[in-house]
Every structure is written in C-alpha cells, then in structure tokens.
N, C-alpha and C positions, 0 to 999 in steps of 0.2 A: 506883409511878411510876418508881423508879430503874431497874428492869430494863427497863421500856418505853422509857425514855430511851436506854439503852445499845443496845437492839435497834434503835430508830429511827436512832440515830447510825450504827451498824454497817451497817444496810441502805442508808443513803443515801451513806456515805462509804468503805466498804471498798475498792471498785474503784479509786477515785482515790488513796487512801492507798498501796495496793500498786503502782500505776503510778508514783507519785513516789518510793516507797521500796521497791523490789522485794525487798530483803534484810531488811526489817523483819519480825521474827517476831511474829505476832499469835496469841494463844491466848485464846479466849473459852469459858467454860463456865457453865452454870446450876447453881445449887444452892439449896435452900430454907433459910430461917432463917439467912442470912448477910448481912453488910453488903456492899454493892456497892463494889468498889474496883478500881483500876488499878495495876499494878506495872510498873516499868521496871527492867531489869537492865543494868548497865554493866560496863565493864572493872574488873578488880581486885575483883570480887565486891561491887560497890556496887549497892545496891538502893534504889529510892524507891517510896513507896506514896502514892496519892492516893485519898481517899474520894470516892465518886460518888453517895452516897445523896441522893435527891430533887433531883438536878440536871437541868435541861433539856438537850436535845441540844447546844445551842450552847455550854454550859459544859463539856460532855464534850470537845468539840473544843479548847477553850481549854486544858484540863488536859493533853490529849494533846500539844499543841504545846509546853507548858512542859516536860513530861517529855522530849520529844525534843531540846530545847535543851541539857539538862544533860549 
C-alpha cells in the first residue's frame, strides 16, 4: 500500500509542486524490501526523515508540507 500511496500522490501532485517550487529537487526511486520514507536535506548538512509506510496520499502531502516548513 505504501508504494501505491506514494505513486498516487506523485502522479496527482508533481506538476503543481514543481510549479509552486521550481527549485525543489525531487528524487523518487523504487526498491524492494525497504521501508518507504521521505528525506529532506537542509543547509548545514541537516537531514530529516519521515516514514511513509501504510499512509494514504493525503498524509503524504501533510508530511511533505511539514518537511518543507523546517
């Protein structure tokens, strides 16, 4: 379910996200046997990680917004 939620979120929202945030780098890749997560990298080598396992697409959007605020 987690991968499907990410795929659904990405398909529905990528264009809008890039229009609003053209300099936001986004990298998505698939791999088997891993936990689904989202990373955000900030200045001074700060990194934050959010787990996305079993989340519906609306929660993925919420986590993305939280990471972008930081």
